[in-house]
NUNU-869618 format. One record per residue: residue in three letters; y, z, x of N, C-alpha, C in turn. Coordinates in steps of 0.2 Angstrom, whole numbers, padded with zeros to 4 digits, always signed. Last residue first. Example, Ala and Ser with C-alpha at 12.3 -4.5 7.8 and 13.67 -1.06 7.14 Angstrom:
# NUNU-869618
SER-0011+0035+0064-0005+0036+0068+0000+0039+0064 ALA-0028+0039+0066-0022+0039+0062-0016+0039+0066 
This chain:
# NUNU-869618
ALA+0688+0590+0528+0685+0595+0522+0683+0591+0516 GLY+0682+0576+0539+0687+0581+0536+0683+0586+0530 LEU+0674+0566+0542+0673+0573+0546+0677+0578+0543 VAL+0678+0556+0534+0671+0558+0534+0670+0565+0537 TYR+0691+0554+0538+0689+0557+0532+0682+0559+0531 GLY+0697+0550+0549+0693+0556+0550+0691+0559+0543 GLY+0703+0538+0546+0707+0543+0548+0704+0550+0548 ASP+0694+0527+0545+0695+0531+0539+0700+0537+0540 VAL+0685+0515+0549+0692+0516+0550+0695+0521+0544 GLU+0670+0511+0556+0673+0516+0551+0681+0517+0553 ILE+0661+0497+0555+0666+0500+0559+0670+0504+0554 ARG+0645+0493+0556+0650+0496+0551+0655+0500+0555 GLN+0637+0479+0563+0640+0486+0564+0645+0487+0558 GLY+0632+0466+0567+0628+0471+0563+0631+0478+0562 THR+0640+0466+0583+0637+0462+0577+0633+0467+0573 ILE+0649+0463+0598+0647+0467+0592+0645+0463+0586 TYR+0654+0455+0608+0647+0459+0609+0646+0464+0604 ALA+0666+0449+0607+0660+0445+0607+0653+0449+0607 CYS+0680+0454+0599+0674+0457+0603+0668+0453+0602 LYS+0688+0448+0590+0689+0446+0597+0683+0449+0601 MET+0684+0452+0577+0684+0445+0578+0684+0444+0586 ALA+0685+0466+0578+0678+0463+0576+0678+0455+0577 PHE+0698+0467+0581+0693+0469+0586+0687+0466+0584 LEU+0704+0463+0569+0705+0459+0575+0700+0461+0581 TYR+0700+0473+0561+0697+0466+0560+0698+0462+0566 ALA+0707+0484+0566+0699+0484+0566+0696+0477+0565 GLU+0720+0481+0562+0718+0481+0569+0710+0481+0570 ALA+0721+0483+0549+0720+0476+0551+0718+0476+0559 ILE+0723+0496+0547+0716+0494+0546+0715+0487+0549 GLU+0737+0496+0549+0733+0500+0553+0725+0498+0553 ALA+0742+0488+0539+0742+0485+0546+0738+0489+0551 PRO+0741+0495+0527+0737+0490+0529+0736+0488+0536 GLU+0742+0513+0531+0746+0507+0529+0741+0501+0531 ALA+0733+0528+0527+0734+0522+0531+0739+0516+0527 THR+0740+0544+0526+0737+0539+0522+0738+0532+0526 HIS+0738+0557+0537+0742+0552+0534+0738+0547+0531 LYS+0731+0566+0545+0736+0569+0541+0741+0563+0538 VAL+0720+0564+0553+0726+0561+0555+0732+0563+0551 LEU+0710+0570+0546+0712+0573+0552+0718+0570+0555 LEU+0714+0573+0528+0712+0569+0534+0714+0572+0541 ARG+0718+0581+0518+0711+0582+0520+0709+0578+0527 GLU+0731+0576+0516+0730+0583+0518+0723+0584+0521 ALA+0728+0563+0511+0731+0564+0518+0730+0571+0520 VAL+0724+0567+0498+0719+0564+0503+0722+0565+0510 GLU+0736+0571+0493+0731+0576+0493+0725+0573+0498 ALA+0744+0560+0494+0746+0566+0498+0740+0571+0498 TYR+0738+0550+0485+0739+0549+0493+0740+0555+0497 PHE+0739+0558+0473+0733+0556+0476+0733+0555+0483 LYS+0753+0557+0472+0750+0564+0472+0743+0563+0475 GLU+0755+0544+0471+0758+0547+0476+0755+0554+0477 ARG+0748+0542+0458+0746+0538+0464+0749+0542+0470 GLU+0756+0549+0449+0749+0551+0450+0746+0548+0457 ALA+0768+0542+0450+0767+0549+0452+0760+0551+0453 GLU+0763+0529+0446+0766+0530+0452+0766+0537+0454 PRO+0747+0527+0438+0754+0528+0437+0757+0531+0444 MET+0736+0514+0444+0737+0521+0443+0745+0522+0443 ASP+0736+0500+0447+0736+0502+0440+0736+0510+0438 LYS+0736+0499+0461+0743+0498+0457+0742+0500+0449 TRP+0727+0501+0470+0729+0507+0466+0734+0506+0462 LEU+0727+0489+0477+0721+0491+0474+0722+0497+0469 GLU+0738+0486+0484+0738+0485+0477+0732+0487+0473 THR+0737+0500+0496+0737+0493+0494+0738+0493+0486 LYS+0736+0511+0507+0741+0510+0502+0741+0503+0501 VAL+0719+0517+0509+0724+0513+0511+0729+0511+0505 LEU+0706+0527+0513+0711+0526+0509+0717+0522+0512 GLY+0695+0518+0525+0697+0524+0521+0702+0522+0516 ALA+0684+0505+0527+0691+0507+0527+0691+0514+0523 CYS+0673+0498+0537+0673+0503+0532+0680+0507+0532 ILE+0670+0482+0539+0675+0487+0541+0675+0492+0535 SER+0656+0474+0546+0660+0476+0541+0665+0482+0543 ASN+0650+0459+0554+0652+0466+0554+0655+0468+0548 VAL+0642+0446+0563+0643+0449+0556+0644+0456+0556 ARG+0642+0432+0573+0642+0439+0572+0645+0441+0565 ILE+0630+0419+0576+0637+0421+0573+0637+0428+0571 PRO+0618+0416+0581+0622+0421+0585+0629+0422+0582 ALA+0614+0425+0566+0614+0425+0573+0614+0418+0576 LEU+0612+0425+0552+0617+0421+0554+0617+0420+0562 ASP+0602+0435+0550+0601+0428+0548+0606+0423+0550 ILE+0607+0447+0556+0601+0444+0559+0600+0436+0557 ALA+0619+0448+0549+0619+0448+0556+0613+0445+0559 LEU+0614+0449+0536+0617+0443+0538+0618+0443+0546 GLY+0609+0463+0537+0604+0457+0536+0607+0450+0538 ARG+0620+0470+0539+0615+0470+0544+0610+0464+0543 THR+0627+0467+0527+0630+0466+0534+0625+0465+0539 VAL+0620+0472+0517+0620+0465+0518+0623+0463+0525 SER+0624+0486+0517+0617+0484+0519+0617+0476+0521 ASP+0637+0485+0513+0635+0488+0519+0629+0486+0522 ALA+0636+0480+0500+0640+0476+0505+0638+0479+0512 ALA+0629+0491+0494+0626+0484+0494+0630+0480+0500 GLY+0638+0501+0496+0631+0501+0499+0628+0495+0500 ALA+0648+0498+0487+0649+0498+0494+0643+0498+0498 VAL+0641+0499+0475+0644+0493+0477+0645+0492+0484 GLY+0638+0513+0475+0633+0508+0475+0635+0501+0477 ALA+0651+0519+0475+0647+0520+0481+0641+0515+0481 LEU+0655+0515+0462+0658+0512+0468+0654+0513+0474 ILE+0646+0523+0455+0645+0516+0455+0649+0512+0461 SER+0651+0536+0458+0644+0534+0460+0643+0526+0460 TRP+0662+0544+0458+0663+0537+0461+0656+0534+0462 THR+0663+0556+0453+0664+0551+0448+0664+0544+0451 LYS+0669+0563+0468+0666+0564+0462+0668+0559+0457 LEU+0668+0552+0482+0671+0557+0478+0667+0558+0471 PRO+0656+0548+0495+0660+0546+0488+0663+0553+0485 LYS+0653+0545+0509+0656+0551+0506+0660+0549+0500 ILE+0648+0532+0512+0646+0538+0516+0647+0544+0512 VAL+0653+0523+0503+0646+0522+0505+0643+0528+0509 ALA+0666+0526+0502+0662+0528+0497+0655+0527+0499 THR+0673+0520+0512+0670+0526+0514+0666+0529+0508 GLY+0670+0502+0511+0674+0508+0510+0670+0514+0511 GLY+0671+0485+0517+0668+0490+0513+0673+0496+0513 THR+0672+0468+0520+0676+0474+0519+0672+0479+0515 ILE+0666+0458+0534+0666+0460+0527+0670+0466+0526 THR+0668+0444+0545+0669+0451+0544+0670+0453+0536 LEU+0660+0433+0555+0661+0435+0548+0662+0442+0547 SER+0664+0423+0569+0662+0429+0566+0663+0429+0558 GLY+0660+0413+0584+0664+0415+0578+0660+0421+0575 GLY+0652+0407+0593+0656+0412+0596+0660+0415+0590 ALA+0652+0391+0586+0649+0396+0590+0654+0401+0593 ARG+0661+0391+0569+0659+0388+0576+0656+0393+0580 ILE+0654+0390+0553+0658+0395+0558+0656+0392+0565 ASN+0655+0385+0538+0653+0382+0545+0657+0385+0550 ALA+0648+0394+0524+0653+0393+0529+0651+0390+0536 ASN+0637+0396+0516+0640+0390+0516+0646+0389+0522 GLN+0632+0409+0516+0628+0404+0515+0631+0397+0517 ALA+0644+0417+0516+0640+0417+0522+0635+0411+0522 VAL+0649+0414+0503+0653+0412+0509+0648+0412+0515 VAL+0638+0420+0495+0640+0413+0495+0644+0410+0501 VAL+0640+0433+0499+0633+0430+0501+0635+0422+0500 VAL+0652+0437+0495+0651+0437+0502+0645+0433+0503 GLY+0650+0436+0481+0655+0431+0484+0654+0431+0492 TRP+0641+0446+0479+0638+0439+0478+0643+0434+0481 PHE+0650+0457+0481+0644+0456+0485+0642+0449+0485 ARG+0662+0457+0475+0662+0461+0481+0655+0460+0485 VAL+0661+0448+0464+0667+0448+0469+0665+0451+0475 ASP+0650+0451+0457+0651+0444+0459+0657+0444+0464 PHE+0651+0465+0456+0646+0463+0461+0647+0455+0462 VAL+0660+0465+0445+0662+0468+0452+0657+0465+0457 ASP+0653+0461+0434+0656+0456+0437+0659+0458+0444 LYS+0649+0474+0428+0644+0469+0432+0647+0464+0436 MET+0657+0481+0420+0657+0482+0428+0653+0477+0432 SER+0654+0480+0407+0660+0478+0410+0661+0478+0417 GLU+0642+0487+0407+0642+0479+0405+0649+0476+0408 VAL+0645+0500+0408+0641+0497+0413+0642+0489+0413 ASP+0658+0510+0406+0655+0504+0402+0651+0500+0408 VAL+0657+0527+0409+0659+0521+0411+0655+0516+0407 ASP+0656+0542+0412+0659+0539+0406+0662+0532+0408 PRO+0651+0549+0423+0646+0544+0419+0650+0541+0413 PHE+0662+0539+0432+0655+0540+0430+0654+0548+0428 GLY+0675+0536+0437+0674+0539+0430+0667+0540+0428 LEU+0678+0519+0443+0678+0526+0444+0677+0529+0437 LEU+0679+0505+0443+0672+0508+0444+0672+0516+0444 LYS+0690+0498+0444+0688+0501+0437+0681+0504+0437 LEU+0701+0496+0455+0695+0500+0455+0694+0502+0447 PRO+0706+0479+0457+0708+0486+0456+0702+0490+0453 ASP+0694+0469+0466+0698+0470+0461+0700+0477+0460 GLY+0693+0461+0482+0691+0467+0478+0696+0468+0472 CYS+0691+0453+0498+0692+0452+0490+0689+0459+0487 THR+0690+0450+0511+0693+0457+0509+0694+0457+0501 TYR+0683+0443+0524+0682+0444+0517+0685+0450+0515 VAL+0685+0431+0536+0687+0438+0534+0686+0438+0527 VAL+0679+0421+0549+0680+0422+0541+0680+0429+0540 HIS+0683+0410+0562+0682+0417+0560+0683+0417+0552 ASP+0683+0397+0565+0681+0401+0570+0679+0408+0567 VAL+0677+0383+0555+0682+0388+0556+0679+0392+0562 GLU+0675+0366+0548+0674+0371+0554+0679+0376+0554 GLY+0678+0365+0531+0676+0362+0537+0675+0368+0542 ILE+0681+0366+0517+0686+0369+0522+0684+0366+0529 GLY+0670+0363+0509+0676+0358+0510+0681+0360+0515 THR+0662+0374+0509+0660+0368+0512+0665+0363+0514 VAL+0671+0382+0501+0669+0384+0508+0667+0378+0512 PHE+0672+0375+0489+0678+0376+0493+0676+0377+0500 GLU+0658+0375+0484+0662+0368+0485+0668+0369+0490 LYS+0657+0389+0483+0653+0385+0487+0656+0378+0489 LEU+0666+0391+0473+0667+0394+0479+0663+0391+0484 ALA+0661+0384+0462+0667+0382+0465+0668+0385+0472 ALA+0649+0392+0460+0649+0385+0462+0655+0382+0465 HIS+0655+0405+0458+0651+0404+0464+0650+0396+0465 ASP+0668+0412+0453+0665+0406+0451+0661+0403+0457 ARG+0673+0423+0459+0668+0424+0454+0664+0418+0452 VAL+0683+0419+0468+0676+0420+0471+0671+0422+0466 ASP+0693+0406+0465+0691+0412+0462+0684+0413+0464 VAL+0706+0399+0475+0699+0399+0473+0697+0406+0470 VAL+0718+0391+0483+0717+0395+0477+0709+0394+0476 GLU+0726+0393+0499+0721+0390+0495+0720+0394+0489 GLY+0739+0391+0512+0736+0394+0506+0732+0390+0502 ARG+0741+0392+0529+0740+0388+0523+0737+0392+0518 VAL+0751+0392+0544+0748+0396+0538+0747+0391+0532 LYS+0750+0390+0561+0752+0388+0555+0748+0392+0550 GLY+0756+0400+0576+0751+0396+0572+0754+0394+0565 VAL+0763+0408+0584+0764+0401+0585+0760+0397+0580 GLY+0771+0424+0579+0766+0420+0581+0768+0412+0582 ARG+0783+0425+0565+0778+0428+0570+0773+0424+0572 GLY+0791+0422+0555+0792+0418+0561+0788+0421+0567 THR+0792+0426+0542+0792+0431+0547+0793+0428+0554 ALA+0790+0416+0534+0797+0418+0535+0798+0423+0541 GLN+0777+0414+0533+0781+0409+0537+0788+0411+0538 LEU+0774+0425+0525+0771+0424+0532+0775+0419+0536 ARG+0780+0422+0514+0782+0428+0517+0780+0427+0525 ARG+0774+0410+0510+0781+0410+0511+0783+0416+0515 VAL+0761+0415+0507+0762+0410+0513+0769+0410+0515 ALA+0763+0424+0497+0761+0426+0503+0762+0421+0509 THR+0768+0415+0487+0772+0420+0489+0770+0423+0496 THR+0756+0407+0485+0762+0404+0487+0767+0409+0490 VAL+0747+0418+0481+0746+0414+0487+0752+0411+0489 ARG+0753+0422+0469+0752+0427+0475+0751+0423+0481 ASP+0752+0410+0461+0758+0413+0463+0758+0418+0469 VAL+0738+0408+0460+0742+0403+0464+0749+0406+0466 ASN+0725+0419+0463+0731+0418+0460+0736+0414+0463 SER+0714+0420+0471+0713+0417+0465+0719+0416+0461 SER+0715+0415+0488+0715+0420+0483+0715+0416+0476 ALA+0715+0413+0506+0712+0411+0500+0712+0417+0495 ILE+0724+0408+0520+0723+0413+0515+0721+0410+0508 ILE+0721+0403+0536+0721+0400+0529+0720+0406+0525 VAL+0730+0400+0551+0727+0405+0546+0727+0403+0539 LEU+0728+0392+0566+0729+0391+0559+0726+0397+0555 SER+0729+0398+0579+0733+0392+0578+0733+0390+0570 ALA+0733+0415+0583+0729+0410+0580+0733+0404+0578 ARG+0741+0425+0590+0741+0418+0592+0736+0413+0589 SER+0742+0437+0585+0737+0436+0590+0736+0429+0592 LEU+0750+0435+0575+0753+0439+0580+0748+0438+0586 LEU+0741+0430+0566+0747+0426+0568+0750+0429+0575 CYS+0733+0441+0564+0730+0435+0567+0736+0430+0570 ALA+0742+0449+0557+0740+0451+0563+0737+0445+0567 GLU+0743+0442+0545+0749+0443+0549+0747+0445+0556 ALA+0730+0443+0540+0733+0437+0541+0739+0437+0546 VAL+0729+0457+0539+0725+0454+0543+0728+0447+0545 ALA+0738+0459+0528+0740+0462+0535+0735+0459+0540 TYR+0731+0452+0518+0738+0450+0520+0740+0452+0527 GLY+0720+0461+0517+0720+0454+0519+0726+0451+0521 ILE+0726+0473+0513+0723+0472+0519+0722+0465+0521 GLY+0738+0466+0502+0734+0472+0504+0732+0471+0511 SER+0737+0448+0498+0739+0455+0497+0735+0460+0501 SER+0730+0436+0501+0737+0436+0498+0740+0443+0497 GLY+0717+0436+0505+0723+0436+0510+0730+0436+0508 GLY+0705+0434+0500+0709+0440+0498+0715+0441+0502 PHE+0698+0428+0514+0697+0428+0507+0701+0435+0505 ILE+0704+0419+0527+0704+0426+0525+0704+0426+0517 ILE+0700+0410+0541+0701+0410+0534+0700+0417+0531 ILE+0706+0403+0556+0703+0409+0553+0705+0408+0545 THR+0705+0395+0571+0706+0394+0564+0702+0400+0561 LYS+0712+0398+0588+0707+0399+0583+0709+0398+0576 SER+0721+0397+0598+0718+0391+0596+0712+0392+0591 GLU+0720+0414+0601+0723+0408+0603+0719+0402+0601 LEU+0717+0427+0599+0714+0422+0594+0717+0416+0595 THR+0713+0435+0614+0718+0434+0609+0714+0429+0604 ALA+0708+0448+0626+0707+0442+0622+0712+0442+0616 MET+0718+0453+0640+0715+0455+0634+0714+0448+0630 
């Protein structure tokens, strides 16, 4: 089986949630260097310490601070990193996009800076070695949005479409997106705990697998996208059967 041995991987949004789980999985798959990049220095420092403390894998971990909303700074950062083998982009703010039509459009425009334009800037400037890949993060709202999720569906759709365009423009570098279902991450931290647990349980009941995903389950899809040299331009759905469920 293929591993990530001797590979350098940078994970945007790697200090928490799915990104952190991907970082951990890369180390277990023998990556030589995993770089986690996020906008909060405390979260980055804590994540690096946690990964180092696990003692898993043989590779090194490095943390970097960058705000993907600042596209000039992001471009400088990406070009300064040098050559890498794989880039993973999992950045996303807590979901303020829900509640349509009672939403403030002006306050939501910066979400595209994180979830769409940040991806584009990274894709423009990353120096990815031959055989490498860029993996973007999307969600099931692009296929089956819930009520009041119209804007979130639009953002997810933009990331989904650009995956195929980038696969053509960056070839032979491979570009894929992971279409994640509901995952227990910090994305939902602003929801009151009781309401959040009720939401998890209600969604789980509609899933074919009957449980809500942990980040490590989703991380497996990113490993596949990195290691499989014959997949590009694809949306990989990891949703517990959500699209097929009731």
